[in-house]
Every structure is written in C-alpha cells, then in structure tokens.
C-alpha positions in Angstrom: -5.6 -53.8 0.6 -4.7 -55.3 3.7 -3.6 -52.2 6.1 -3.7 -53.7 9.5 -0.2 -54.3 9.3 1.3 -50.5 8.1 3.0 -48.5 10.4 2.5 -44.7 10.1 5.1 -44.3 8.0 4.3 -47.0 5.6 0.9 -44.9 5.3 2.3 -41.8 4.8 4.8 -43.2 2.3 4.8 -41.0 -0.9 5.2 -44.3 -3.0 1.4 -46.4 -3.3 0.2 -48.5 -1.1 1.5 -45.4 1.1 -0.8 -42.4 0.6 1.3 -39.1 1.1 1.7 -38.3 -2.3 -1.9 -38.1 -2.7 -1.6 -36.1 0.2 1.0 -33.6 -0.8 -1.1 -33.9 -4.1 -4.3 -32.3 -2.8 -2.3 -30.0 -0.4 -1.0 -28.7 -3.5 -4.3 -28.4 -5.6 -5.8 -26.9 -2.2 -3.1 -23.9 -2.4 -4.0 -23.8 -6.8 -7.7 -23.2 -5.2 -7.4 -20.6 -2.9 -4.4 -18.8 -5.0 -6.8 -18.4 -7.9 -9.8 -17.6 -5.8 -8.3 -15.2 -3.9 -7.2 -13.6 -7.3 -10.8 -13.5 -7.7 -12.1 -12.3 -5.0 -9.5 -9.7 -5.2 -10.8 -8.4 -8.4 -14.0 -8.6 -7.3 -13.3 -6.6 -3.7 -11.4 -3.8 -6.0 -14.3 -3.3 -8.3 -17.0 -3.7 -5.7 -15.0 -1.4 -3.1 -14.6 0.9 -6.1 -18.3 1.4 -6.8 -19.8 1.2 -3.5 -17.7 4.8 -3.1 -18.5 5.3 -6.2 -21.5 7.6 -4.9 -23.7 5.8 -8.0 -27.3 5.0 -5.9 -27.7 1.6 -7.8 -24.4 0.7 -8.6 -24.5 1.1 -4.5 -27.8 -0.5 -3.7 -26.6 -3.7 -5.9 -23.1 -4.4 -4.0 -24.4 -3.5 -0.7 -27.0 -6.4 -1.1 -24.2 -8.4 -3.1 -21.9 -7.9 0.0 -24.9 -8.5 2.5 -26.5 -12.2 1.2 -22.5 -13.8 0.9 -21.6 -12.7 4.2 -25.3 -13.9 5.9 -25.5 -17.1 4.3 -22.8 -20.4 5.4 -20.3 -20.9 2.9 -21.6 -24.4 2.7 -24.7 -24.1 1.4 -23.5 -21.0 -0.9 -20.8 -23.3 -2.5 -22.8 -26.3 -2.7 -26.4 -23.6 -4.2 -23.6 -21.5 -6.9 -22.6 -24.8 -7.8 -25.5 -27.1 -8.9 -27.6 -23.9 -9.9 -24.5 -22.4 -11.7 -24.4 -25.2 -13.7 -27.9 -25.7 -14.0 -28.0 -22.1 -15.5 -25.7 -22.6 -18.0 -26.5 -26.0 -19.3 -30.2 -23.9 -19.5 -28.5 -20.8 -21.3 -26.3 -23.4 -23.8 -30.0 -25.8 -24.7 -31.8 -22.5 -25.3 -29.5 -21.3 -28.2 -29.5 -24.9 -29.0 -26.1 -26.1 -28.3 -25.3 -29.7 -26.2 -24.8 -29.5 -22.0 -21.4 -29.1 -21.0 -19.7 -31.2 -18.0 -17.9 -27.9 -15.7 -14.8 -28.6 -14.9 -14.7 -29.3 -11.0 -11.3 -26.2 -10.7 -12.8 -24.0 -12.3 -16.2 -24.5 -10.6 -14.4 -24.7 -7.4 -12.2 -21.3 -8.4 -15.5 -19.7 -9.6 -17.6 -20.1 -6.7 -15.2 -19.7 -3.9 -13.7 -16.1 -5.7 -17.0 -15.1 -5.8 -17.6 -15.1 -2.3 -14.1 -14.3 -1.1 -15.1 -11.4 -3.0 -17.9 -10.3 -0.5 -15.4 -9.8 2.0 -12.9 -8.7 0.3 -15.0 -5.4 -0.8 -15.6 -4.1 3.0 -12.0 -4.9 3.3 -10.7 -3.0 0.9 -13.8 0.1 1.0 -12.4 0.4 4.4 -8.4 0.6 3.5 -9.5 3.5 0.8 -12.2 5.0 4.0 -8.3 5.4 6.2 -7.0 6.7 3.7 -6.4 11.0 4.9 -8.5 12.6 2.3 -5.5 15.5 2.2 -3.5 13.0 0.0 -6.2 12.3 -2.3 -6.9 16.2 -2.9 -3.5 17.4 -3.6 -3.7 14.4 -6.2 -6.4 16.1 -7.7 -5.0 19.6 -7.1 -1.8 18.2 -9.3 -4.2 17.6 -12.2 -3.4 13.4 -12.1 -6.1 11.4 -13.9 -7.7 9.0 -11.8 -6.5 6.0 -13.5 -2.5 7.5 -12.3 -4.6 8.9 -8.8 -5.3 5.3 -8.2 -2.2 3.9 -8.8 0.2 6.5 -7.4 -1.7 7.7 -4.3 -4.7 5.6 -3.3 -3.3 1.7 -3.8 0.2 2.9 -1.9 -1.5 4.3 0.7 -4.6 1.8 1.4 -2.0 -1.4 1.3 -0.8 -0.8 4.7 -4.5 -0.8 6.1 -5.6 -3.8 4.1 -3.4 -6.1 4.2 -4.5 -7.8 7.9 -7.0 -8.5 6.4 -6.2 -9.3 3.1 -3.9 -11.9 5.5 -7.1 -13.1 7.5 -9.1 -13.5 4.3 -6.4 -15.9 2.6 -5.9 -17.6 5.5 -10.3 -18.1 5.0 -10.1 -19.1 2.2 -7.3 -22.4 2.8 -9.5 -23.2 4.8 -13.0 -22.5 2.7 -11.7 -24.6 -0.4 -12.3 -28.1 2.0 -15.8 -27.6 1.2 -15.3 -27.6 -2.2 -15.3 -31.7 -1.5 -19.0 -31.8 -1.0 -19.1 -31.6 -4.6 -17.0 -34.1 -5.3 -13.6 -32.1 -6.3 -10.3 -34.1 -5.1 -8.4 -31.2 -2.8 -6.4 -32.3 0.6 -9.4 -32.6 2.5 -11.3 -35.4 0.1 -7.9 -36.9 -0.3 -7.6 -37.3 3.9 -11.2 -38.9 3.7 -10.5 -41.2 0.8 -7.3 -42.6 3.0 -8.9 -43.4 6.3 -11.8 -44.6 4.8 -10.0 -47.1 3.0 -7.1 -47.9 5.4 -9.3 -47.0 8.7 -6.8 -44.8 10.0 -8.9 -41.8 10.3 -7.3 -40.1 12.8 -3.6 -40.4 11.1 -4.1 -39.2 8.2 -6.9 -36.0 9.7 -4.0 -35.5 11.9 -1.3 -35.4 8.8 -3.8 -33.4 6.9 -3.7 -30.3 10.2 -0.2 -30.4 9.8 -0.5 -29.8 5.8 -3.2 -27.0 6.6 -0.3 -25.4 9.7 2.6 -25.7 7.1 0.4 -23.6 4.1 0.1 -21.1 6.9 3.0 -20.6 8.3 4.3 -20.1 5.2 1.5 -17.8 4.3 2.4 -15.4 7.5 6.3 -15.4 6.5 5.2 -14.4 2.9 2.2 -11.7 3.9 4.6 -10.8 6.8 7.7 -10.1 3.9 4.7 -7.5 1.9 3.9 -6.0 5.0 7.3 -5.6 6.0 7.9 -3.8 2.2 4.7 -1.8 1.9 5.2 -0.2 5.3 8.9 0.7 4.6 9.4 4.3 6.3 6.5 3.9 8.8 7.1 4.5 12.0 5.6 0.9 13.6 2.6 0.5 15.7 3.6 -0.2 19.5 
C-alpha cells in the first residue's frame, strides 16, 4: 500500500487504510490489561501487607523475598522471564499428568505477569498505609469486641485509604506504562500497534506522537478518577497545606 502521498489525517483515519481505529483499539487493550493487572496486584498487595504485619515469621520472610526480588529486577526481564518460564512450567506440569500442552492466551499471560509484579509494589504501599493508622483506633475497635474482619472493614480500610491513595495512583500510572512491555512477547496493545503502524507507513514520528497523546489522555482521565476518589475518602478531613 502506498502511503507516501497520504496526509497525516488520512494516516490517522479510523477506517483503513488509516491506522486511527487500530490505535484506539490498542489503547483500549492497554487500559483493559492495566485494569485487570492492577486489580490482581491490589489483591496480592493487600494479602501481602496483612501477611507482613501478621507477625508470622515464615510468611514474613517469604513476602520479604518476593517484594525484594520483584522490586530489584527490571520489569522487562521479569515480564519476559515470567511469561516464558510460566508457560514452560505450566506445559511441563500438564505433560506430567499426561495432558497435552496448551498455548497460553496472550491477554491472560500479560495480566498475570503484570499483576504479579504490581503485587510487590502494592504490598509495600498498603503496608505503609496500615502502619500509619493511629494504634488507638485499632485498640478501640478491639475493645468494642469487633472481629478481625469487621475491624478491617469498619476501621482499617477507611483509615488506610487516604494514606495509600497517592501511592496507589502512582502504581496505576506505572502499570499503564509497563503494559507497553508486553509487546516484547507479541501481544498487540498500543505500543505494538504503534510500531506496526510506523513500520507499515514509515511515518514513525507521527504514530509515536499519536501514541504519546493517547497515553497522556489515559493519564489525565486517570488523574481525574483518582482525584475524585481521594476527595471522597478524605471527606471531613482538614485539607493539607
């Protein structure tokens, strides 16, 4: 397909031969991967934070090793290593039970790997937020005879959210950018779509600029969402100066 005579608007058109529709689809895929990975990381992080604060020494050592390794190794190496090692390990396990190997879905693999990485950072964010809760609040809840689950829901969770939200917002921004790394394992999201568009048209600057604008839009909308959540959880609190 000849693209030399096409204008920028034609190249970015939503319908072929324009690539605008593909870029928007890639951006939607990026958001979907990021949201699912963030949710998994949030669950892992909450369990990890509670585990680290539980006082159980073996659990604490395991979680310390997990967070230390994940935070020390670059995300690109983790994603590639976990993707291929995880796929190979799953197929070896299936073969041991006499089952045929499977082709791991790229979306599921991307979400699982990014979620596992996010969990290490979320563990530390939530652990710090829990430690920042005044001990008097927790002691009062115990004195009223609240069960651990009720104490967590009524006291710990509302108290930790204002402390954790800035870190949680940063981790969301981080995972939206880290989602671009899954392109190295061949899953097509915004970063890989941008490279394909540039390779097909030789208009690399145009498409990488368009991708940067889409990432910026995602970031700005995310900031609005987190700002709204923060205003809600900080209702009744005196604003910081």
